[in-house]
Structure formats: C-alpha cells, structure tokens
MARSEDO-510247 format. One record per residue (C-alpha): residue number from 1; residue in three letters; x, z, y. Coordinates in Angstrom, 3 decimals, always signed. Last residue first. Layout:
num;residu;x;z;y
NUM;ALA;X;Z;Y
...
***
This chain:
num;residu;x;z;y
400;ILE;-6.864;-6.372;-23.785
399;THR;-4.926;-3.874;-21.607
398;LEU;-8.052;-1.919;-20.479
397;PRO;-8.903;-1.018;-24.116
396;LYS;-12.388;-2.219;-25.359
395;ASP;-15.553;-0.458;-25.419
394;SER;-17.311;-3.261;-23.602
393;LYS;-18.766;-1.063;-20.884
392;LEU;-15.732;+1.146;-20.706
391;ALA;-13.483;-1.803;-20.327
390;ALA;-15.594;-3.421;-17.767
389;ARG;-15.787;-0.134;-15.651
388;ILE;-12.035;-0.063;-15.842
387;ALA;-11.620;-3.644;-14.553
386;LEU;-14.101;-2.849;-11.823
385;LYS;-12.175;+0.258;-10.582
384;LYS;-8.974;-1.577;-10.827
383;VAL;-10.442;-4.535;-8.683
382;TRP;-11.713;-2.153;-6.067
381;ILE;-8.307;-0.255;-5.864
380;VAL;-6.805;-3.848;-5.206
379;PHE;-9.203;-4.842;-2.574
378;ILE;-8.702;-1.348;-0.619
377;GLY;-4.971;-1.759;-0.643
376;THR;-5.394;-5.467;+0.595
375;LEU;-7.635;-4.342;+3.537
374;ILE;-4.601;-4.192;+6.009
373;LEU;-3.529;-7.643;+4.945
372;ASN;-7.122;-9.016;+5.415
371;LEU;-7.045;-7.718;+8.823
370;VAL;-3.723;-9.119;+9.722
369;LEU;-4.778;-12.575;+8.392
368;THR;-8.011;-12.291;+10.448
367;LEU;-5.750;-11.388;+13.372
366;VAL;-3.873;-14.546;+12.999
365;SER;-6.818;-16.854;+12.520
364;ILE;-8.667;-15.374;+15.521
363;VAL;-5.585;-15.986;+17.810
362;LEU;-5.421;-19.535;+16.570
361;ALA;-9.054;-20.060;+17.094
360;PRO;-8.862;-18.599;+20.704
359;GLY;-6.541;-21.106;+21.914
358;GLY;-3.915;-22.906;+19.813
357;ILE;-3.288;-26.127;+17.952
356;ASN;-0.160;-27.624;+19.420
355;TYR;+0.348;-29.848;+16.157
354;GLY;+3.373;-27.948;+15.233
353;LEU;+1.323;-24.653;+15.643
352;ALA;-0.784;-25.941;+12.658
351;ILE;+2.392;-25.547;+10.423
350;PHE;+2.939;-22.037;+11.486
349;ILE;-0.799;-21.230;+10.631
348;ILE;-0.451;-22.805;+7.233
347;GLY;+2.889;-20.644;+6.647
346;ALA;+0.752;-17.626;+7.554
345;GLY;-1.720;-18.638;+4.747
344;VAL;+1.165;-19.041;+2.345
343;GLU;+2.520;-15.509;+3.218
342;GLY;-0.506;-13.348;+3.036
341;ARG;-4.069;-13.283;+1.958
340;THR;-5.809;-10.984;-0.508
339;PHE;-9.434;-11.908;-1.189
338;MET;-8.372;-13.288;-4.598
337;GLY;-8.568;-9.881;-6.275
336;VAL;-12.039;-9.519;-5.184
335;SER;-12.948;-12.703;-6.930
334;ILE;-11.166;-11.786;-10.128
333;ALA;-12.755;-8.340;-10.152
332;LEU;-16.139;-9.974;-9.649
331;ARG;-15.681;-11.960;-12.796
330;GLU;-14.708;-8.912;-14.749
329;GLU;-17.518;-6.906;-13.514
328;ILE;-19.829;-9.596;-14.406
327;LEU;-18.842;-9.463;-17.982
326;ARG;-16.997;-12.162;-19.665
325;ASP;-18.596;-15.227;-21.437
324;ARG;-20.102;-16.408;-18.121
323;TYR;-16.525;-17.493;-17.225
322;PHE;-18.100;-19.136;-14.117
321;LEU;-20.372;-18.351;-11.153
320;LEU;-18.656;-15.135;-10.229
319;PRO;-15.377;-17.092;-9.961
318;VAL;-16.723;-18.664;-6.636
317;LEU;-16.555;-15.279;-4.809
316;LYS;-13.671;-16.367;-2.704
315;GLY;-15.983;-18.251;-0.213
314;LEU;-17.460;-14.845;+0.677
313;ASN;-13.867;-13.721;+1.587
312;SER;-13.558;-16.339;+4.092
311;LEU;-16.932;-15.786;+5.676
310;LEU;-16.409;-12.330;+6.093
309;THR;-12.895;-12.392;+7.435
308;VAL;-14.282;-15.151;+9.967
307;MET;-17.112;-12.856;+11.015
306;LEU;-14.800;-9.846;+11.367
305;VAL;-12.352;-11.883;+13.550
304;HIS;-15.022;-13.288;+15.560
303;PHE;-16.265;-9.865;+16.597
302;ALA;-12.690;-8.779;+17.522
301;ILE;-12.232;-11.872;+19.647
300;ILE;-15.425;-10.973;+21.321
299;GLY;-14.335;-7.565;+22.031
298;ALA;-10.843;-8.835;+23.289
297;PRO;-12.384;-11.210;+25.770
296;LEU;-12.104;-14.994;+25.130
295;MET;-9.157;-17.332;+25.994
294;PRO;-10.271;-20.595;+27.532
293;GLN;-10.419;-23.563;+25.013
292;ASN;-7.693;-26.267;+25.453
291;GLY;-5.924;-25.297;+22.264
290;LEU;-8.986;-25.900;+20.229
289;VAL;-9.342;-29.515;+21.635
288;SER;-5.664;-30.456;+21.627
287;GLY;-5.013;-33.498;+23.769
286;SER;-1.227;-32.803;+23.765
285;ASP;-0.831;-32.677;+27.394
284;ILE;-3.755;-30.490;+27.783
283;ALA;-2.887;-28.192;+25.188
282;THR;+0.783;-27.690;+26.507
281;ASP;-0.593;-26.997;+30.023
280;THR;-2.982;-24.384;+28.464
279;LEU;-0.242;-22.852;+26.413
278;LEU;+2.164;-22.452;+29.399
277;SER;-0.391;-21.216;+31.798
276;SER;+1.075;-17.547;+31.620
275;GLY;+0.048;-13.908;+31.489
274;MET;-1.302;-14.165;+27.872
273;PHE;-1.402;-17.251;+25.643
272;HIS;+2.179;-17.619;+24.734
271;PRO;+2.089;-19.519;+21.513
270;MET;+2.606;-17.846;+18.145
269;SER;+6.116;-18.217;+16.715
268;ILE;+6.890;-14.659;+17.084
267;GLY;+4.106;-13.567;+14.796
266;VAL;+5.201;-16.148;+12.254
265;LEU;+8.865;-14.578;+12.725
264;LEU;+7.665;-10.976;+11.946
263;MET;+5.676;-12.123;+8.870
262;PHE;+8.896;-13.943;+7.672
261;VAL;+11.204;-10.871;+8.434
260;LEU;+8.619;-8.676;+6.372
259;SER;+8.865;-11.143;+3.509
258;ILE;+12.626;-11.219;+3.642
257;GLY;+12.688;-7.381;+3.535
256;THR;+10.321;-7.398;+0.636
255;THR;+12.638;-9.761;-1.313
254;VAL;+15.781;-7.745;-0.163
253;ALA;+14.267;-4.352;-1.279
252;ARG;+12.963;-5.542;-4.645
251;GLU;+16.055;-7.213;-5.527
250;SER;+18.271;-4.173;-4.518
249;LYS;+16.057;-1.881;-6.479
248;ASN;+15.902;-3.634;-9.592
247;ASP;+13.524;-6.023;-11.511
246;ILE;+14.773;-9.465;-12.535
245;HIS;+12.477;-11.474;-14.520
244;VAL;+14.199;-14.771;-15.359
243;HIS;+11.717;-17.697;-15.033
242;ARG;+13.257;-20.844;-16.439
241;MET;+13.509;-22.602;-13.179
240;LEU;+11.972;-25.964;-12.395
239;MET;+8.762;-24.280;-11.037
238;GLY;+10.842;-22.664;-8.288
237;LEU;+12.184;-25.843;-7.255
236;VAL;+8.639;-27.283;-7.221
235;PHE;+7.578;-24.310;-4.897
234;ALA;+10.466;-25.053;-2.491
233;PRO;+9.904;-28.867;-2.412
232;LEU;+6.282;-28.176;-1.866
231;LEU;+6.258;-25.693;+1.072
230;VAL;+9.540;-26.995;+2.887
229;GLU;+7.343;-29.624;+4.872
228;ILE;+8.467;-33.119;+4.481
227;HIS;+9.007;-34.860;+8.068
226;ILE;+9.928;-38.533;+7.733
225;GLY;+11.121;-39.583;+11.136
224;GLU;+9.332;-40.306;+14.508
223;ASP;+9.414;-43.853;+15.777
222;ASP;+11.323;-45.666;+18.458
221;VAL;+14.711;-44.527;+17.370
220;PHE;+14.173;-45.429;+13.790
219;LEU;+17.462;-44.768;+12.134
218;THR;+18.102;-41.574;+14.147
217;SER;+14.551;-40.317;+13.320
216;THR;+15.175;-41.096;+9.617
215;ILE;+18.431;-39.210;+9.565
214;PHE;+17.061;-36.122;+11.426
213;TYR;+13.885;-35.886;+9.188
212;ILE;+15.865;-36.337;+6.015
211;SER;+18.446;-33.706;+7.246
210;HIS;+15.524;-31.315;+8.104
209;THR;+14.231;-31.548;+4.640
208;ILE;+17.720;-31.225;+2.979
207;ALA;+18.842;-28.361;+5.131
206;VAL;+15.530;-26.474;+4.467
205;VAL;+15.834;-26.980;+0.795
204;ILE;+19.583;-25.964;+0.878
203;ILE;+18.804;-22.710;+2.758
202;SER;+16.210;-21.705;+0.417
201;TYR;+18.475;-22.569;-2.441
200;LEU;+20.939;-20.208;-1.068
199;LEU;+18.342;-17.495;-0.639
198;ILE;+17.319;-17.889;-4.279
197;TYR;+21.155;-17.504;-5.094
196;GLN;+21.427;-14.248;-3.233
195;TRP;+18.139;-12.904;-4.487
194;ASN;+19.168;-13.246;-8.214
193;GLN;+17.854;-16.428;-9.873
192;ARG;+20.894;-17.879;-11.416
191;ILE;+20.073;-21.158;-13.320
190;ASN;+18.398;-21.713;-16.679
189;PHE;+16.583;-25.032;-16.037
188;ARG;+13.499;-26.271;-18.072
187;GLY;+10.761;-23.972;-16.563
186;LEU;+8.557;-26.969;-15.780
185;TYR;+10.688;-30.235;-16.380
184;LYS;+7.899;-32.624;-16.730
183;TRP;+5.320;-30.710;-14.485
182;GLY;+7.777;-30.023;-11.615
181;LEU;+9.148;-33.705;-11.702
180;TYR;+5.837;-35.179;-11.748
179;ILE;+4.801;-32.978;-8.824
178;MET;+7.965;-33.765;-6.910
177;PHE;+7.497;-37.643;-7.427
176;VAL;+3.919;-37.436;-6.258
175;VAL;+4.910;-35.570;-3.128
174;SER;+7.777;-37.854;-2.386
173;LEU;+5.421;-40.816;-2.588
172;VAL;+3.021;-39.289;-0.322
171;VAL;+5.680;-38.257;+2.237
170;ALA;+6.903;-42.013;+2.159
169;ILE;+3.289;-43.241;+2.834
168;MET;+3.118;-40.499;+5.657
167;GLN;+6.168;-41.930;+7.157
166;TRP;+4.630;-45.414;+7.021
165;ARG;+1.788;-44.164;+9.237
164;MET;-1.527;-43.159;+7.727
163;GLY;-2.790;-41.219;+10.817
162;ILE;-1.368;-38.334;+12.613
161;MET;-3.755;-35.509;+12.116
160;ILE;-5.806;-37.010;+9.382
159;ILE;-2.456;-37.878;+7.473
158;GLN;-1.389;-34.259;+8.006
157;LEU;-4.530;-33.008;+6.339
156;PRO;-4.133;-35.415;+3.520
155;ILE;-0.598;-33.922;+2.817
154;MET;-1.742;-30.332;+3.488
153;LEU;-3.980;-30.695;+0.559
152;LEU;-1.169;-30.407;-1.834
151;ILE;+0.155;-27.106;-0.457
150;THR;-3.519;-25.573;-0.529
149;ASP;-3.874;-26.833;-4.066
148;LEU;-0.665;-25.238;-5.133
147;ASP;-1.792;-21.847;-3.650
146;ASP;-5.132;-22.345;-5.371
145;PHE;-3.448;-22.811;-8.604
144;ILE;-1.041;-19.957;-8.432
143;ALA;-4.090;-17.685;-7.397
142;LEU;-6.121;-19.037;-10.322
141;VAL;-3.510;-18.566;-13.021
140;GLN;-2.501;-15.058;-12.007
139;ILE;-6.122;-13.890;-11.390
138;LYS;-6.896;-15.071;-15.060
137;LYS;-3.833;-13.194;-16.354
136;TYR;-4.660;-9.956;-14.254
135;VAL;-8.494;-9.969;-15.168
134;TRP;-7.604;-10.448;-18.950
133;SER;-5.507;-7.208;-18.756
132;THR;-1.495;-7.075;-19.591
131;SER;-0.433;-6.532;-15.978
130;LEU;-3.280;-4.223;-15.184
129;GLY;-1.214;-1.089;-14.811
128;ILE;-1.583;-0.098;-11.158
127;ALA;+1.869;-1.370;-10.229
126;ALA;+1.142;-4.655;-12.067
125;LEU;-2.122;-5.372;-9.838
124;MET;+0.107;-4.514;-6.656
123;ALA;+3.076;-6.852;-7.563
122;PHE;+0.636;-9.669;-8.619
121;LEU;-1.399;-9.465;-5.387
120;ILE;+1.470;-9.342;-3.072
119;GLY;+3.216;-12.402;-4.523
118;ALA;+0.091;-14.445;-5.149
117;SER;-1.396;-14.024;-1.742
116;THR;-4.290;-16.117;-2.078
115;PRO;-4.578;-19.523;-0.431
114;ALA;-7.718;-20.715;+1.474
113;ALA;-8.228;-18.883;+4.852
112;PHE;-5.092;-20.574;+6.252
111;ARG;-6.795;-23.819;+5.879
110;SER;-8.872;-23.164;+8.849
109;LEU;-6.074;-24.372;+11.108
108;LEU;-6.001;-27.899;+9.574
107;LEU;-9.844;-28.434;+9.247
106;SER;-10.406;-27.111;+12.691
105;GLU;-7.939;-29.663;+14.120
104;LYS;-9.641;-32.323;+12.300
103;TRP;-13.153;-31.317;+13.328
102;ALA;-12.373;-30.890;+16.986
101;GLU;-10.655;-34.406;+17.196
100;TRP;-13.601;-35.807;+15.245
99;SER;-16.045;-34.550;+17.891
98;THR;-19.669;-34.197;+16.550
97;ASN;-19.823;-30.510;+17.398
96;HIS;-17.553;-30.732;+20.418
95;GLU;-20.427;-31.227;+22.936
94;ILE;-21.790;-27.906;+21.535
93;PRO;-19.028;-25.838;+22.989
92;LEU;-16.438;-24.501;+20.393
91;LEU;-16.278;-21.098;+18.836
90;VAL;-19.664;-21.290;+16.930
89;PHE;-20.256;-24.677;+15.529
88;VAL;-16.561;-26.148;+15.111
87;TYR;-14.696;-22.822;+14.568
86;TYR;-17.452;-21.611;+12.097
85;CYS;-17.624;-25.019;+10.246
84;ALA;-13.876;-24.742;+9.779
83;VAL;-14.160;-21.058;+8.571
82;PHE;-16.690;-22.094;+5.998
81;ILE;-14.981;-25.046;+4.913
80;TRP;-11.719;-23.431;+4.231
79;PRO;-13.345;-20.254;+2.525
78;LEU;-15.177;-22.716;+0.187
77;ALA;-12.278;-24.934;-0.525
76;ALA;-9.836;-22.219;-2.017
75;THR;-12.256;-20.854;-4.625
74;ALA;-13.418;-24.538;-5.283
73;MET;-9.727;-25.604;-6.167
72;ALA;-9.378;-22.362;-8.093
71;ILE;-12.537;-23.372;-10.240
70;PHE;-11.254;-26.923;-10.471
69;TYR;-7.688;-25.499;-11.689
68;ASP;-9.090;-23.116;-14.037
67;ASN;-11.262;-25.883;-15.719
66;VAL;-8.194;-28.173;-16.027
65;TYR;-6.190;-25.220;-17.387
64;SER;-7.762;-25.415;-20.736
63;LYS;-6.724;-29.083;-21.063
62;TRP;-3.136;-28.124;-20.719
61;ARG;-2.967;-25.886;-23.656
60;THR;+0.214;-27.408;-25.104
59;LYS;+1.758;-27.236;-21.736
58;ASP;+1.833;-23.273;-21.715
57;LEU;+1.950;-22.501;-18.172
56;GLU;+4.245;-20.358;-16.062
55;PHE;+4.074;-20.662;-12.249
54;GLU;+5.716;-17.417;-11.383
53;ARG;+8.896;-19.159;-10.452
52;GLY;+6.981;-21.436;-8.139
51;VAL;+5.846;-18.240;-6.115
50;ASN;+9.410;-17.025;-5.939
49;ILE;+10.513;-20.503;-4.489
48;MET;+7.598;-20.318;-2.067
47;ILE;+8.912;-17.010;-0.655
46;TYR;+12.482;-18.291;-0.230
45;ALA;+11.197;-21.421;+1.318
44;LEU;+9.261;-19.453;+3.947
43;THR;+12.315;-17.387;+4.668
42;ILE;+14.408;-20.336;+5.279
41;TYR;+11.499;-22.188;+7.369
40;LEU;+11.093;-19.025;+9.383
39;MET;+14.942;-18.762;+10.006
38;ILE;+14.867;-22.271;+11.302
37;ASN;+11.868;-21.334;+13.670
36;THR;+13.680;-18.407;+14.855
35;PHE;+16.746;-20.341;+15.934
34;GLU;+14.728;-23.101;+17.718
33;LYS;+12.562;-20.266;+19.450
32;PHE;+15.933;-18.552;+20.718
31;SER;+17.246;-21.823;+22.119
30;HIS;+13.714;-22.209;+23.964
29;PHE;+13.790;-18.582;+25.018
28;LYS;+17.198;-18.824;+26.976
27;GLU;+15.347;-20.461;+29.869
26;GLY;+13.231;-17.304;+30.579
25;MET;+14.235;-14.514;+28.263
24;MET;+11.692;-11.804;+29.448
23;ASP;+8.914;-14.305;+30.513
22;PRO;+9.060;-15.958;+26.974
21;LEU;+9.775;-12.823;+25.198
20;LEU;+6.707;-10.673;+26.025
19;GLN;+3.767;-12.871;+24.482
18;SER;+5.623;-13.905;+21.272
17;LEU;+6.850;-10.187;+21.184
16;VAL;+3.301;-8.862;+20.674
15;LEU;+2.542;-11.371;+17.902
14;GLY;+5.851;-10.510;+16.163
13;ILE;+5.014;-6.659;+16.338
12;ILE;+1.541;-7.691;+14.892
11;LEU;+2.924;-9.621;+12.044
10;PHE;+5.453;-6.803;+11.421
9;LEU;+2.607;-4.316;+11.203
8;SER;+0.501;-6.327;+8.975
7;PHE;+3.408;-6.835;+6.487
6;SER;+4.227;-3.182;+6.652
5;LEU;+0.651;-2.252;+5.883
4;VAL;+1.062;-4.367;+2.691
3;LYS;+4.233;-2.615;+1.690
2;LYS;+2.935;+0.851;+2.393
1;MET;+0.090;+0.036;-0.008
***
C-alpha cells in the first residue's frame, strides 16, 4: 500500500513542479525538459521490458487465449470509449460534439483509462497470498493482454492524429515485424535480467528509436522522420527473454525507485497551465481543441475526476459477463483487480502531450490516474475478500 501511495505522491509532486519550474528556471527550462523527456523514455522502457517479461503463454494452448484476448480487448475498450464520450459531450462546448478534431484528440487522451497496471497489481496480489489462485492467473492473462491491446491501438490512433503518411506505413510494418518476432521467439533467449542489464537494455531501446527518428529526419529534411514509440519495442524485448524471477531487496528497491522516478517525470512533463499563457498559446498555434479550452475551477475539476474515475472503472466490469462456469465473486474479483491503473496509462498521457493535447481534459486525466493509484489498496483488499468468499462458497482451498 505504501508503494502505491508513493506512486501517487510522486505524480502529484511532479505535477506541482511542472507549474513552478518554467517560471523558476526561465530559459534553462527548455534544456531541462529535453533531459527529463529522455529520462522518462528510459524509465518507461524499463517498465515495459518488465511487463513483457511477465508475458508467459503456453503456445500449445493458443486457441484458449483467443477468448481471453477479446475479453481483455473489451475490458480495455469500454473505459476508453466511456471517457472519450465524456470528454466530447460533457467537457467540450456543444459545437464540438460533431468535430472530428475533438473526437480524435479525445480518443487519444482517453486511452489512458484502458490499460491495467500489471506490475503494481501482480505484486500486490502475490503479497496477499493469491499468486496460485484462479483469480490471480486469470487477471495476469487479461491484464497483460489489455496492456498489449493498448500498445497496439496506439498505432491507428497515431495514424488518425497525423494521417496515413509514409512514416506511418513504416511504423505499421515495424509493428507487424515486432509482433511476429515476439510470438515466434517468446521466452527463447536466456539473457541477463538483473536491474543493471534491464536498465542497459532500456537505454539501448531508447537510443535505437531516437536514432531512427534522427536519421530519417536528416535524410528527409522537408518531412518528419519515422517515430517509433518505445512502448512496443521494449515490451517485445521483454517477451523474448526467458523469464528469470529475481527477487531480492536490491532488485525490488531499484525497480520501485525507477517506477517512482517515472511517475515524477510524468508529472513534470505536464504542460504549464497555471499562471502563464504558455499552454494556451501552444494550443492555439497547434490547433488543439482540448488544449484550447479554458481551465475550470478546482471544484468542477474534482467533480469531473470523480465521474471519469467512475466511468473508467465501470467499463472494467466486462469479465462479469463471461467465465459463466465460475462464481460471480470470482468474476467480480477479476473486474475489480483490473481497476488498477499506473505506468502504462501515464505513458499514454505523455504520448498525448506530444500532440499538444492539454487543457482541463489533461488535468482531469492526470488526477484520475492519481485517484486510481490511491484507491489501489482498497481494490486489492476487495479482490482478496471476494476470492475468500468464493473459496468458502465452493468449499475449495483459496489456492486452487
């Protein structure tokens, strides 16, 4: 619980710093921002490599995973659609309800509500003794799949944002190749996986993706280069590793520390929306619909945060409609477990910033993520109580 609250605290500290540092640092802030962005990519790659390492599937049972994937996809899609509709129909003036620009920005930003925080969830469920239960194993599969679905859907969302240019065709081909590589060689390579090497791999992934962009931008001066987000390459790299479970004090401390730094950096990356016209000017220049909206009073923001949290978690109840051979308590336990949000959702918000999407919707998204992090402990305790109730009702041990 302390770990999850620390994530929330660091995200809030970063958010506060994002408002103070531009005025405090002046011209130096631009260089500082470039440095923190690079560090953010490295920490995100580190997290996604570890998520990929958890992606362990029995290929001989691939047909049984098809059903799980579509359930996970629906579990990720409903929160996304609910929040996107809320942003368009509630946050924006009525004249934007039929605006394609408003819809595409909302669809990209609201995707933060889709992915489950696999890393946080697995660690907390294991800590309370559910690591061998059916609920844990099913949550593990669904959470990994909805993270994967979120990563893959970012490609068409980016195409929607900038159009089907030749760069996006190159990105799509790269994505297809990486997915093929990840599936064909899943868990094949027995390489070093302590934190020092994972960090080194993260730096290499970021260096490669940035080098591709730099080289293609240089070759095609009049056009943008090929920009491949680190999410999928890092995830696929983790998939390729034969998972070696390393659990010691130093590994836990460093991995937690890197996640905390990531949450801090996500907060710092938020645009300056208080005490300056910087964000508004940027939004107008970029043609951003969401970013061009005036900031709302704190009380109204708080109300929207509660509503978006409710809608995003309501969408996660999809598993209740499936797995009818299991008790309703078990199905509800899976759904509640997937309420948890974290690093991947924060990564989506960071990507949305690259398209100058800001305004009240961005603030609401960040604070919704904070609120879900704070509530994670309650969600996990709820899952444990439901699992115990199901075990008592079926007269089976909890570990079955």
